[in-house]
DOPADREN-58294 format. One record per residue (C-alpha): residue number from 1; x, y, z; residue in three letters. Coordinates in steps of 0.25 Angstrom, whole numbers, plus 5000, padded with zeros to 4 digits. Layout:
N
atom resi:NUM	u:X	v:Y	w:Z	resn:ALA
...
//
This chain:
309
atom resi:1	u:5000	v:5000	w:5000	resn:UNK
atom resi:2	u:5011	v:5009	w:5003	resn:UNK
atom resi:3	u:5019	v:5006	w:4991	resn:UNK
atom resi:4	u:5005	v:5010	w:4983	resn:UNK
atom resi:5	u:5005	v:5024	w:4990	resn:UNK
atom resi:6	u:5019	v:5026	w:4988	resn:UNK
atom resi:7	u:5019	v:5023	w:4973	resn:UNK
atom resi:8	u:5006	v:5031	w:4971	resn:UNK
atom resi:9	u:5015	v:5044	w:4978	resn:UNK
atom resi:10	u:5025	v:5040	w:4968	resn:UNK
atom resi:11	u:5016	v:5041	w:4956	resn:UNK
atom resi:12	u:5009	v:5054	w:4961	resn:UNK
atom resi:13	u:5024	v:5060	w:4962	resn:UNK
atom resi:14	u:5027	v:5056	w:4949	resn:UNK
atom resi:15	u:5015	v:5061	w:4941	resn:UNK
atom resi:16	u:5017	v:5075	w:4948	resn:UNK
atom resi:17	u:5030	v:5075	w:4945	resn:UNK
atom resi:18	u:5027	v:5071	w:4930	resn:UNK
atom resi:19	u:5016	v:5083	w:4931	resn:UNK
atom resi:20	u:5027	v:5093	w:4937	resn:UNK
atom resi:21	u:5036	v:5090	w:4924	resn:UNK
atom resi:22	u:5025	v:5095	w:4915	resn:UNK
atom resi:23	u:5022	v:5110	w:4912	resn:UNK
atom resi:24	u:5013	v:5115	w:4903	resn:UNK
atom resi:25	u:5015	v:5130	w:4898	resn:UNK
atom resi:26	u:5003	v:5137	w:4892	resn:UNK
atom resi:27	u:5004	v:5145	w:4879	resn:UNK
atom resi:28	u:5010	v:5160	w:4879	resn:UNK
atom resi:29	u:5019	v:5157	w:4892	resn:UNK
atom resi:30	u:5031	v:5151	w:4896	resn:UNK
atom resi:31	u:5037	v:5145	w:4908	resn:UNK
atom resi:32	u:5051	v:5147	w:4914	resn:UNK
atom resi:33	u:5057	v:5133	w:4920	resn:UNK
atom resi:34	u:5068	v:5135	w:4931	resn:UNK
atom resi:35	u:5076	v:5122	w:4935	resn:UNK
atom resi:36	u:5082	v:5123	w:4948	resn:UNK
atom resi:37	u:5080	v:5138	w:4948	resn:UNK
atom resi:38	u:5086	v:5141	w:4934	resn:UNK
atom resi:39	u:5079	v:5144	w:4921	resn:UNK
atom resi:40	u:5078	v:5132	w:4913	resn:UNK
atom resi:41	u:5069	v:5134	w:4901	resn:UNK
atom resi:42	u:5056	v:5140	w:4897	resn:UNK
atom resi:43	u:5043	v:5132	w:4895	resn:UNK
atom resi:44	u:5035	v:5136	w:4882	resn:UNK
atom resi:45	u:5021	v:5133	w:4881	resn:UNK
atom resi:46	u:5017	v:5118	w:4882	resn:UNK
atom resi:47	u:5021	v:5107	w:4889	resn:UNK
atom resi:48	u:5034	v:5106	w:4896	resn:UNK
atom resi:49	u:5041	v:5097	w:4906	resn:UNK
atom resi:50	u:5050	v:5101	w:4918	resn:UNK
atom resi:51	u:5058	v:5094	w:4929	resn:UNK
atom resi:52	u:5050	v:5093	w:4941	resn:UNK
atom resi:53	u:5055	v:5099	w:4953	resn:UNK
atom resi:54	u:5067	v:5105	w:4945	resn:UNK
atom resi:55	u:5060	v:5114	w:4935	resn:UNK
atom resi:56	u:5052	v:5125	w:4939	resn:UNK
atom resi:57	u:5042	v:5132	w:4930	resn:UNK
atom resi:58	u:5041	v:5148	w:4933	resn:UNK
atom resi:59	u:5027	v:5155	w:4930	resn:UNK
atom resi:60	u:5024	v:5155	w:4916	resn:UNK
atom resi:61	u:5027	v:5168	w:4909	resn:UNK
atom resi:62	u:5015	v:5174	w:4899	resn:UNK
atom resi:63	u:5021	v:5176	w:4884	resn:UNK
atom resi:64	u:5009	v:5183	w:4880	resn:UNK
atom resi:65	u:5009	v:5198	w:4878	resn:UNK
atom resi:66	u:5005	v:5204	w:4890	resn:UNK
atom resi:67	u:4999	v:5219	w:4893	resn:UNK
atom resi:68	u:5003	v:5226	w:4905	resn:UNK
atom resi:69	u:4995	v:5238	w:4909	resn:UNK
atom resi:70	u:5003	v:5248	w:4919	resn:UNK
atom resi:71	u:4996	v:5258	w:4928	resn:UNK
atom resi:72	u:4997	v:5273	w:4924	resn:UNK
atom resi:73	u:5012	v:5280	w:4926	resn:UNK
atom resi:74	u:5014	v:5293	w:4929	resn:UNK
atom resi:75	u:5024	v:5299	w:4919	resn:UNK
atom resi:76	u:5031	v:5312	w:4918	resn:UNK
atom resi:77	u:5032	v:5319	w:4905	resn:UNK
atom resi:78	u:5043	v:5327	w:4900	resn:UNK
atom resi:79	u:5035	v:5340	w:4904	resn:UNK
atom resi:80	u:5033	v:5335	w:4918	resn:UNK
atom resi:81	u:5018	v:5331	w:4917	resn:UNK
atom resi:82	u:5014	v:5318	w:4924	resn:UNK
atom resi:83	u:5006	v:5308	w:4915	resn:UNK
atom resi:84	u:5000	v:5296	w:4919	resn:UNK
atom resi:85	u:5003	v:5284	w:4907	resn:UNK
atom resi:86	u:4996	v:5271	w:4907	resn:UNK
atom resi:87	u:5002	v:5260	w:4899	resn:UNK
atom resi:88	u:5002	v:5246	w:4895	resn:UNK
atom resi:89	u:5013	v:5237	w:4890	resn:UNK
atom resi:90	u:5011	v:5225	w:4881	resn:UNK
atom resi:91	u:5023	v:5214	w:4883	resn:UNK
atom resi:92	u:5027	v:5199	w:4880	resn:UNK
atom resi:93	u:5036	v:5190	w:4887	resn:UNK
atom resi:94	u:5045	v:5185	w:4876	resn:UNK
atom resi:95	u:5057	v:5178	w:4885	resn:UNK
atom resi:96	u:5050	v:5170	w:4897	resn:UNK
atom resi:97	u:5064	v:5168	w:4902	resn:UNK
atom resi:98	u:5068	v:5183	w:4903	resn:UNK
atom resi:99	u:5055	v:5188	w:4908	resn:UNK
atom resi:100	u:5058	v:5178	w:4920	resn:UNK
atom resi:101	u:5072	v:5180	w:4923	resn:UNK
atom resi:102	u:5076	v:5194	w:4917	resn:UNK
atom resi:103	u:5065	v:5202	w:4926	resn:UNK
atom resi:104	u:5058	v:5199	w:4939	resn:UNK
atom resi:105	u:5043	v:5203	w:4933	resn:UNK
atom resi:106	u:5043	v:5207	w:4919	resn:UNK
atom resi:107	u:5029	v:5213	w:4921	resn:UNK
atom resi:108	u:5035	v:5223	w:4932	resn:UNK
atom resi:109	u:5047	v:5226	w:4924	resn:UNK
atom resi:110	u:5038	v:5229	w:4911	resn:UNK
atom resi:111	u:5030	v:5238	w:4919	resn:UNK
atom resi:112	u:5041	v:5246	w:4926	resn:UNK
atom resi:113	u:5049	v:5248	w:4913	resn:UNK
atom resi:114	u:5036	v:5253	w:4906	resn:UNK
atom resi:115	u:5034	v:5264	w:4917	resn:UNK
atom resi:116	u:5049	v:5268	w:4916	resn:UNK
atom resi:117	u:5050	v:5268	w:4901	resn:UNK
atom resi:118	u:5036	v:5276	w:4901	resn:UNK
atom resi:119	u:5041	v:5286	w:4910	resn:UNK
atom resi:120	u:5054	v:5288	w:4902	resn:UNK
atom resi:121	u:5048	v:5289	w:4888	resn:UNK
atom resi:122	u:5036	v:5299	w:4893	resn:UNK
atom resi:123	u:5046	v:5308	w:4902	resn:UNK
atom resi:124	u:5052	v:5312	w:4889	resn:UNK
atom resi:125	u:5039	v:5317	w:4883	resn:UNK
atom resi:126	u:5030	v:5328	w:4886	resn:UNK
atom resi:127	u:5015	v:5327	w:4890	resn:UNK
atom resi:128	u:5010	v:5329	w:4874	resn:UNK
atom resi:129	u:5020	v:5319	w:4868	resn:UNK
atom resi:130	u:5016	v:5309	w:4879	resn:UNK
atom resi:131	u:5002	v:5310	w:4875	resn:UNK
atom resi:132	u:5005	v:5311	w:4860	resn:UNK
atom resi:133	u:5015	v:5301	w:4858	resn:UNK
atom resi:134	u:5009	v:5288	w:4864	resn:UNK
atom resi:135	u:5016	v:5280	w:4853	resn:UNK
atom resi:136	u:5028	v:5285	w:4855	resn:UNK
atom resi:137	u:5029	v:5282	w:4869	resn:UNK
atom resi:138	u:5024	v:5268	w:4868	resn:UNK
atom resi:139	u:5034	v:5265	w:4858	resn:UNK
atom resi:140	u:5045	v:5269	w:4867	resn:UNK
atom resi:141	u:5040	v:5262	w:4878	resn:UNK
atom resi:142	u:5038	v:5249	w:4870	resn:UNK
atom resi:143	u:5053	v:5251	w:4864	resn:UNK
atom resi:144	u:5059	v:5252	w:4879	resn:UNK
atom resi:145	u:5050	v:5242	w:4885	resn:UNK
atom resi:146	u:5054	v:5231	w:4875	resn:UNK
atom resi:147	u:5069	v:5234	w:4875	resn:UNK
atom resi:148	u:5069	v:5234	w:4891	resn:UNK
atom resi:149	u:5060	v:5222	w:4892	resn:UNK
atom resi:150	u:5067	v:5213	w:4881	resn:UNK
atom resi:151	u:5077	v:5207	w:4891	resn:UNK
atom resi:152	u:5065	v:5203	w:4900	resn:UNK
atom resi:153	u:5060	v:5194	w:4888	resn:UNK
atom resi:154	u:5048	v:5203	w:4886	resn:UNK
atom resi:155	u:5043	v:5211	w:4873	resn:UNK
atom resi:156	u:5036	v:5224	w:4876	resn:UNK
atom resi:157	u:5025	v:5224	w:4862	resn:UNK
atom resi:158	u:5017	v:5237	w:4866	resn:UNK
atom resi:159	u:5016	v:5249	w:4876	resn:UNK
atom resi:160	u:5005	v:5257	w:4876	resn:UNK
atom resi:161	u:5001	v:5269	w:4884	resn:UNK
atom resi:162	u:4986	v:5268	w:4888	resn:UNK
atom resi:163	u:4985	v:5282	w:4895	resn:UNK
atom resi:164	u:4992	v:5294	w:4897	resn:UNK
atom resi:165	u:4986	v:5304	w:4907	resn:UNK
atom resi:166	u:4991	v:5317	w:4909	resn:UNK
atom resi:167	u:4990	v:5325	w:4921	resn:UNK
atom resi:168	u:4975	v:5331	w:4924	resn:UNK
atom resi:169	u:4979	v:5345	w:4922	resn:UNK
atom resi:170	u:4986	v:5343	w:4908	resn:UNK
atom resi:171	u:4973	v:5336	w:4904	resn:UNK
atom resi:172	u:4964	v:5347	w:4908	resn:UNK
atom resi:173	u:4974	v:5357	w:4900	resn:UNK
atom resi:174	u:4975	v:5347	w:4888	resn:UNK
atom resi:175	u:4959	v:5347	w:4889	resn:UNK
atom resi:176	u:4957	v:5362	w:4889	resn:UNK
atom resi:177	u:4967	v:5363	w:4877	resn:UNK
atom resi:178	u:4959	v:5353	w:4870	resn:UNK
atom resi:179	u:4946	v:5360	w:4873	resn:UNK
atom resi:180	u:4953	v:5374	w:4868	resn:UNK
atom resi:181	u:4958	v:5367	w:4855	resn:UNK
atom resi:182	u:4943	v:5361	w:4852	resn:UNK
atom resi:183	u:4938	v:5376	w:4855	resn:UNK
atom resi:184	u:4948	v:5382	w:4845	resn:UNK
atom resi:185	u:4945	v:5373	w:4834	resn:UNK
atom resi:186	u:4931	v:5375	w:4836	resn:UNK
atom resi:187	u:4932	v:5391	w:4836	resn:UNK
atom resi:188	u:4940	v:5389	w:4824	resn:UNK
atom resi:189	u:4929	v:5381	w:4816	resn:UNK
atom resi:190	u:4920	v:5390	w:4821	resn:UNK
atom resi:191	u:4926	v:5403	w:4816	resn:UNK
atom resi:192	u:4930	v:5396	w:4802	resn:UNK
atom resi:193	u:4915	v:5392	w:4801	resn:UNK
atom resi:194	u:4911	v:5407	w:4803	resn:UNK
atom resi:195	u:4921	v:5412	w:4794	resn:UNK
atom resi:196	u:4917	v:5403	w:4782	resn:UNK
atom resi:197	u:4902	v:5406	w:4786	resn:UNK
atom resi:198	u:4905	v:5420	w:4784	resn:UNK
atom resi:199	u:4912	v:5418	w:4772	resn:UNK
atom resi:200	u:4901	v:5411	w:4767	resn:UNK
atom resi:201	u:4891	v:5422	w:4771	resn:UNK
atom resi:202	u:4900	v:5432	w:4764	resn:UNK
atom resi:203	u:4901	v:5425	w:4751	resn:UNK
atom resi:204	u:4885	v:5423	w:4751	resn:UNK
atom resi:205	u:4883	v:5438	w:4754	resn:UNK
atom resi:206	u:4893	v:5441	w:4742	resn:UNK
atom resi:207	u:4886	v:5431	w:4732	resn:UNK
atom resi:208	u:4873	v:5438	w:4736	resn:UNK
atom resi:209	u:4878	v:5452	w:4734	resn:UNK
atom resi:210	u:4883	v:5447	w:4720	resn:UNK
atom resi:211	u:4870	v:5442	w:4716	resn:UNK
atom resi:212	u:4863	v:5455	w:4721	resn:UNK
atom resi:213	u:4873	v:5463	w:4711	resn:UNK
atom resi:214	u:4871	v:5454	w:4701	resn:UNK
atom resi:215	u:4856	v:5454	w:4702	resn:UNK
atom resi:216	u:4856	v:5469	w:4702	resn:UNK
atom resi:217	u:4866	v:5470	w:4690	resn:UNK
atom resi:218	u:4857	v:5460	w:4683	resn:UNK
atom resi:219	u:4845	v:5467	w:4685	resn:UNK
atom resi:220	u:4849	v:5481	w:4683	resn:UNK
atom resi:221	u:4845	v:5486	w:4696	resn:UNK
atom resi:222	u:4841	v:5502	w:4695	resn:UNK
atom resi:223	u:4843	v:5513	w:4705	resn:UNK
atom resi:224	u:4828	v:5512	w:4709	resn:UNK
atom resi:225	u:4830	v:5497	w:4714	resn:UNK
atom resi:226	u:4843	v:5501	w:4722	resn:UNK
atom resi:227	u:4836	v:5512	w:4729	resn:UNK
atom resi:228	u:4824	v:5503	w:4732	resn:UNK
atom resi:229	u:4834	v:5493	w:4737	resn:UNK
atom resi:230	u:4839	v:5504	w:4746	resn:UNK
atom resi:231	u:4826	v:5507	w:4752	resn:UNK
atom resi:232	u:4824	v:5493	w:4755	resn:UNK
atom resi:233	u:4836	v:5493	w:4764	resn:UNK
atom resi:234	u:4832	v:5505	w:4773	resn:UNK
atom resi:235	u:4822	v:5497	w:4781	resn:UNK
atom resi:236	u:4834	v:5488	w:4785	resn:UNK
atom resi:237	u:4844	v:5499	w:4788	resn:UNK
atom resi:238	u:4833	v:5507	w:4797	resn:UNK
atom resi:239	u:4833	v:5496	w:4806	resn:UNK
atom resi:240	u:4838	v:5498	w:4821	resn:UNK
atom resi:241	u:4839	v:5510	w:4830	resn:UNK
atom resi:242	u:4852	v:5516	w:4826	resn:UNK
atom resi:243	u:4854	v:5528	w:4818	resn:UNK
atom resi:244	u:4855	v:5525	w:4803	resn:UNK
atom resi:245	u:4858	v:5534	w:4791	resn:UNK
atom resi:246	u:4852	v:5530	w:4776	resn:UNK
atom resi:247	u:4861	v:5537	w:4766	resn:UNK
atom resi:248	u:4854	v:5536	w:4752	resn:UNK
atom resi:249	u:4864	v:5537	w:4740	resn:UNK
atom resi:250	u:4861	v:5549	w:4732	resn:UNK
atom resi:251	u:4861	v:5541	w:4719	resn:UNK
atom resi:252	u:4850	v:5534	w:4724	resn:UNK
atom resi:253	u:4841	v:5545	w:4727	resn:UNK
atom resi:254	u:4836	v:5546	w:4713	resn:UNK
atom resi:255	u:4832	v:5531	w:4713	resn:UNK
atom resi:256	u:4825	v:5532	w:4726	resn:UNK
atom resi:257	u:4817	v:5543	w:4721	resn:UNK
atom resi:258	u:4813	v:5535	w:4710	resn:UNK
atom resi:259	u:4810	v:5523	w:4718	resn:UNK
atom resi:260	u:4801	v:5532	w:4728	resn:UNK
atom resi:261	u:4794	v:5539	w:4715	resn:UNK
atom resi:262	u:4792	v:5525	w:4710	resn:UNK
atom resi:263	u:4785	v:5521	w:4722	resn:UNK
atom resi:264	u:4776	v:5533	w:4723	resn:UNK
atom resi:265	u:4762	v:5531	w:4718	resn:UNK
atom resi:266	u:4758	v:5541	w:4706	resn:UNK
atom resi:267	u:4749	v:5552	w:4707	resn:UNK
atom resi:268	u:4736	v:5545	w:4709	resn:UNK
atom resi:269	u:4739	v:5532	w:4708	resn:UNK
atom resi:270	u:4745	v:5520	w:4717	resn:UNK
atom resi:271	u:4759	v:5516	w:4720	resn:UNK
atom resi:272	u:4766	v:5507	w:4711	resn:UNK
atom resi:273	u:4768	v:5492	w:4716	resn:UNK
atom resi:274	u:4781	v:5490	w:4721	resn:UNK
atom resi:275	u:4788	v:5476	w:4717	resn:UNK
atom resi:276	u:4786	v:5463	w:4725	resn:UNK
atom resi:277	u:4802	v:5465	w:4729	resn:UNK
atom resi:278	u:4798	v:5479	w:4734	resn:UNK
atom resi:279	u:4787	v:5477	w:4743	resn:UNK
atom resi:280	u:4794	v:5472	w:4756	resn:UNK
atom resi:281	u:4803	v:5483	w:4755	resn:UNK
atom resi:282	u:4791	v:5493	w:4754	resn:UNK
atom resi:283	u:4784	v:5485	w:4765	resn:UNK
atom resi:284	u:4798	v:5488	w:4774	resn:UNK
atom resi:285	u:4797	v:5503	w:4771	resn:UNK
atom resi:286	u:4782	v:5505	w:4776	resn:UNK
atom resi:287	u:4782	v:5515	w:4787	resn:UNK
atom resi:288	u:4795	v:5521	w:4784	resn:UNK
atom resi:289	u:4795	v:5536	w:4781	resn:UNK
atom resi:290	u:4796	v:5539	w:4766	resn:UNK
atom resi:291	u:4808	v:5549	w:4765	resn:UNK
atom resi:292	u:4811	v:5556	w:4750	resn:UNK
atom resi:293	u:4823	v:5548	w:4747	resn:UNK
atom resi:294	u:4827	v:5557	w:4736	resn:UNK
atom resi:295	u:4830	v:5569	w:4746	resn:UNK
atom resi:296	u:4834	v:5560	w:4757	resn:UNK
atom resi:297	u:4849	v:5557	w:4759	resn:UNK
atom resi:298	u:4850	v:5553	w:4772	resn:UNK
atom resi:299	u:4839	v:5547	w:4782	resn:UNK
atom resi:300	u:4842	v:5546	w:4798	resn:UNK
atom resi:301	u:4834	v:5539	w:4807	resn:UNK
atom resi:302	u:4831	v:5546	w:4821	resn:UNK
atom resi:303	u:4839	v:5541	w:4831	resn:UNK
atom resi:304	u:4834	v:5534	w:4844	resn:UNK
atom resi:305	u:4832	v:5544	w:4857	resn:UNK
atom resi:306	u:4845	v:5545	w:4864	resn:UNK
atom resi:307	u:4853	v:5540	w:4853	resn:UNK
atom resi:308	u:4864	v:5550	w:4846	resn:UNK
atom resi:309	u:4861	v:5557	w:4834	resn:UNK
//
């Protein structure tokens, strides 16, 4: 009975020893084997055999690309402004042996190296260059980090700046400047629109004047027609309370007299009916005092009480 127990124990120990010699490494990972405390070999993904109680497998190393985001770091620019920069780095372990024995913790080493390199690069730039030169900063960081981490068995693929936050006072100044630029552009556009509208209005008035003169020249306007148009303009000139002086050209006096005689009723008859276009102006002159136009040269309206003569 005792022999059976001892045999079973030996079989169990043998099974444990056999299983301890087998190591299965997952894909995209690597294992470092140490024999009696010294580096022996690197285990690739798959099934591997080791010597029990002699070989020891260190924690597996991930060979995939890793993404590490660092907390915001205060950085001083060349113009003595403190900005907060949030960065992220993409790296990959290419040599498991170097990543294990060349540095104690490659994650901590990459983080500290990124912070110091970022301060060196941004420290040589002013605030404006820092905000507008992200691609340049990323390229410089990647070059420096890739060169420094090469001996650690790490390749830096990308470095990105997620956020660059200037001080609050600088942000307020930038917002005011942007608002002033927007107001300036709006004022310029408004002025250009008004100038264009005035040009178009002047062109329209000029075209209208040309058409009027063309119509007068084509229709052969007489002095009587010109005098009648002058009379039509008098009610508009008379509007308002200010003193007004109406000057009647001497050369029009004869034409005005002819117009007045034309509108005067003949002895014992009815006054002639004016054309349709002249009736509106006749209505506008209703109630006005009739002045002998032939003898009048200047007509002055009475001023208001208290107004200077």
